[in-house]
KOLGU-742422 format. One record per residue (C-alpha): residue number from 1; residue in three letters; z, x, y. Coordinates in nm, 2 decimals. Each point is the difference from the previous one (the first is absolute). Example, Ala and Ser with C-alpha at 12.3 -4.5 7.8 and 13.67 -1.06 7.14 Angstrom:
<nodes>
  nr rest     pz     px     py
   1  ALA   0.78   1.23  -0.45
   2  SER  -0.07   0.14   0.34
</nodes>
This chain:
<nodes>
  nr rest     pz     px     py
   1  UNK   8.53  10.68   5.57
   2  UNK   0.11  -0.37   0.03
   3  UNK  -0.08  -0.22   0.23
   4  UNK   0.31  -0.02   0.16
   5  UNK   0.03   0.36   0.06
   6  UNK  -0.39   0.03   0.16
   7  UNK   0.06  -0.24   0.26
   8  UNK   0.36   0.12   0.10
   9  UNK  -0.10   0.31   0.20
  10  UNK  -0.25  -0.27   0.22
  11  UNK   0.30  -0.18   0.06
  12  UNK   0.27   0.30   0.07
  13  UNK  -0.37   0.07   0.27
  14  UNK  -0.02  -0.38   0.13
  15  UNK   0.46  -0.02   0.11
  16  UNK  -0.06   0.34   0.15
  17  UNK  -0.29  -0.09   0.23
  18  UNK   0.21  -0.33   0.11
  19  UNK   0.29   0.15   0.03
  20  UNK  -0.13   0.30   0.28
  21  UNK  -0.22  -0.30   0.16
  22  UNK   0.33  -0.12   0.10
  23  UNK   0.16   0.32   0.08
  24  UNK  -0.38   0.03   0.22
  25  UNK   0.04  -0.31   0.15
  26  UNK   0.36  -0.02   0.13
  27  UNK  -0.13   0.30   0.25
  28  UNK  -0.37  -0.17   0.05
  29  UNK   0.16  -0.32   0.15
  30  UNK   0.28   0.21   0.22
  31  UNK  -0.13   0.06   0.42
  32  UNK   0.21   0.16   0.27
  33  UNK   0.29  -0.31   0.15
  34  UNK   0.30   0.05   0.20
  35  UNK   0.25   0.26  -0.06
  36  UNK   0.23  -0.10   0.29
  37  UNK  -0.03  -0.18   0.35
  38  UNK   0.20  -0.05   0.30
  39  UNK   0.00  -0.30   0.11
  40  UNK   0.06  -0.08  -0.37
  41  UNK  -0.16  -0.29  -0.22
  42  UNK   0.23  -0.26  -0.06
  43  UNK   0.21   0.13   0.33
  44  UNK   0.17  -0.14   0.32
  45  UNK  -0.04   0.21   0.23
  46  UNK   0.13   0.00   0.42
  47  UNK  -0.01   0.29   0.28
  48  UNK  -0.29   0.09   0.24
  49  UNK  -0.26   0.04  -0.31
  50  UNK  -0.34   0.20   0.16
  51  UNK  -0.11   0.16  -0.34
  52  UNK  -0.01  -0.06  -0.35
  53  UNK  -0.03   0.23  -0.25
  54  UNK  -0.17   0.05  -0.36
  55  UNK   0.02   0.23  -0.27
  56  UNK  -0.22  -0.04  -0.29
  57  UNK   0.07   0.16  -0.37
  58  UNK  -0.30   0.10  -0.03
  59  UNK  -0.28   0.22   0.26
  60  UNK  -0.17  -0.25   0.18
  61  UNK  -0.30   0.01   0.28
  62  UNK  -0.19  -0.22   0.21
  63  UNK   0.33  -0.18   0.04
  64  UNK  -0.01  -0.32   0.27
  65  UNK   0.14  -0.34   0.03
  66  UNK   0.20  -0.26   0.23
  67  UNK   0.32  -0.18   0.04
  68  UNK   0.02  -0.36   0.08
  69  UNK   0.27  -0.18   0.23
  70  UNK   0.23  -0.31  -0.11
  71  UNK  -0.26  -0.21   0.21
  72  UNK  -0.32   0.13  -0.20
  73  UNK  -0.10   0.23   0.28
  74  UNK  -0.08   0.38  -0.08
  75  UNK   0.15   0.25   0.19
  76  UNK  -0.13   0.27   0.13
  77  UNK   0.05   0.35  -0.16
  78  UNK  -0.16   0.28  -0.11
  79  UNK  -0.03   0.15  -0.34
  80  UNK   0.08   0.39  -0.02
  81  UNK   0.01   0.17  -0.28
  82  UNK   0.19   0.34  -0.02
  83  UNK  -0.02   0.12  -0.33
  84  UNK  -0.14  -0.06  -0.34
  85  UNK   0.29  -0.26  -0.06
  86  UNK   0.17  -0.10   0.32
  87  UNK  -0.14  -0.28   0.34
  88  UNK   0.14  -0.08   0.29
  89  UNK  -0.08  -0.34   0.10
  90  UNK   0.05   0.05   0.38
  91  UNK   0.01  -0.32   0.17
  92  UNK  -0.10  -0.10   0.40
  93  UNK   0.32  -0.23   0.06
  94  UNK   0.33   0.01  -0.16
  95  UNK   0.02  -0.26  -0.27
  96  UNK   0.14  -0.29   0.21
  97  UNK  -0.03  -0.33  -0.16
  98  UNK   0.25  -0.12  -0.26
  99  UNK  -0.12  -0.09  -0.32
 100  UNK  -0.19   0.13  -0.34
 101  UNK  -0.31   0.27   0.04
 102  UNK  -0.27   0.10  -0.23
 103  UNK  -0.11   0.38  -0.05
 104  UNK  -0.30   0.03  -0.17
 105  UNK  -0.10   0.33  -0.13
 106  UNK  -0.33   0.14  -0.08
 107  UNK  -0.09   0.35  -0.12
 108  UNK  -0.22   0.16  -0.26
 109  UNK   0.17   0.18  -0.32
 110  UNK  -0.13   0.35   0.04
 111  UNK   0.10   0.06  -0.36
 112  UNK  -0.29  -0.30  -0.12
 113  UNK  -0.19  -0.09   0.31
 114  UNK   0.15  -0.38  -0.05
 115  UNK   0.07  -0.16   0.33
 116  UNK   0.29  -0.14  -0.03
 117  UNK   0.14  -0.34   0.21
 118  UNK   0.35  -0.08   0.01
 119  UNK   0.26  -0.20   0.20
 120  UNK   0.37  -0.01   0.09
 121  UNK   0.25  -0.26   0.21
 122  UNK   0.31   0.10   0.17
 123  UNK   0.23  -0.18   0.28
 124  UNK   0.04   0.05   0.34
 125  UNK   0.32  -0.07   0.09
 126  UNK   0.15   0.18   0.40
 127  UNK   0.35  -0.06  -0.11
 128  UNK  -0.08   0.17  -0.34
 129  UNK   0.04   0.41  -0.05
 130  UNK  -0.30   0.20   0.09
 131  UNK  -0.26   0.09  -0.36
 132  UNK   0.09   0.34  -0.19
 133  UNK  -0.25   0.10  -0.24
 134  UNK   0.04  -0.18  -0.36
 135  UNK  -0.17   0.18  -0.34
 136  UNK  -0.16  -0.26  -0.13
 137  UNK   0.07  -0.08  -0.37
 138  UNK  -0.32  -0.06  -0.16
 139  UNK   0.13  -0.07  -0.34
 140  UNK  -0.21   0.27  -0.11
 141  UNK   0.11   0.26  -0.28
 142  UNK  -0.17   0.01  -0.35
 143  UNK  -0.23  -0.36  -0.08
 144  UNK   0.13  -0.14  -0.23
 145  UNK  -0.20  -0.29   0.05
 146  UNK  -0.30   0.23  -0.13
 147  UNK   0.21   0.05  -0.30
 148  UNK   0.11  -0.32  -0.11
 149  UNK  -0.34  -0.12   0.09
 150  UNK  -0.18   0.29  -0.26
 151  UNK   0.29  -0.06  -0.24
 152  UNK  -0.08  -0.33  -0.01
 153  UNK  -0.38   0.10  -0.05
 154  UNK   0.03   0.19  -0.29
 155  UNK   0.23  -0.25  -0.12
 156  UNK  -0.26  -0.25   0.02
 157  UNK  -0.34   0.24  -0.13
 158  UNK   0.27   0.09  -0.30
 159  UNK   0.05  -0.40  -0.11
 160  UNK  -0.33  -0.05   0.04
 161  UNK  -0.06   0.29  -0.26
 162  UNK   0.24  -0.10  -0.19
 163  UNK  -0.14  -0.37  -0.03
 164  UNK  -0.43   0.15  -0.06
 165  UNK   0.16   0.26  -0.28
 166  UNK   0.17  -0.28  -0.17
 167  UNK  -0.25  -0.29   0.04
 168  UNK  -0.30   0.23  -0.14
 169  UNK   0.26   0.10  -0.29
 170  UNK   0.01  -0.39  -0.07
 171  UNK  -0.36  -0.06   0.01
 172  UNK  -0.05   0.32  -0.20
 173  UNK   0.26  -0.16  -0.27
 174  UNK  -0.20  -0.34   0.04
 175  UNK  -0.30   0.16  -0.12
 176  UNK   0.10   0.19  -0.29
 177  UNK   0.22  -0.33  -0.17
</nodes>
């Protein structure tokens, strides 16, 4: 058996392992996030707002958070989880100060037990239409970034392997002449 044939199964095993790791790690970094909200991130809303709704993309527990008004004051609120994915944020008083509000939410992802903290902003303008529950695009889909990183890693390994082999052949050629 030639030297090249003997190393081929090893190279194939390494290649398969790297590709497999790429697919496994793409799910390791996935956490629950908002799937929908009212008011939605970046929205301009008005009317009488006494409650906010958060819908998570996967099962969460121990949800808590805060709402901050345009002056930096914490708005008194009660966070009530009414389902695996749904949270109602009941405000003690309707929003009154026009401007940008911050919603900070913290939850435990039931799938992996990690504590996840996130925040978003919306603008309250009393003359704007009332908020609607809006789906939040997650930019998800297939984790192409991991495929690209994995492919790049494989290409680098293959190039390094070719360089190693050619340097080894050059060294063997020099010793035989």
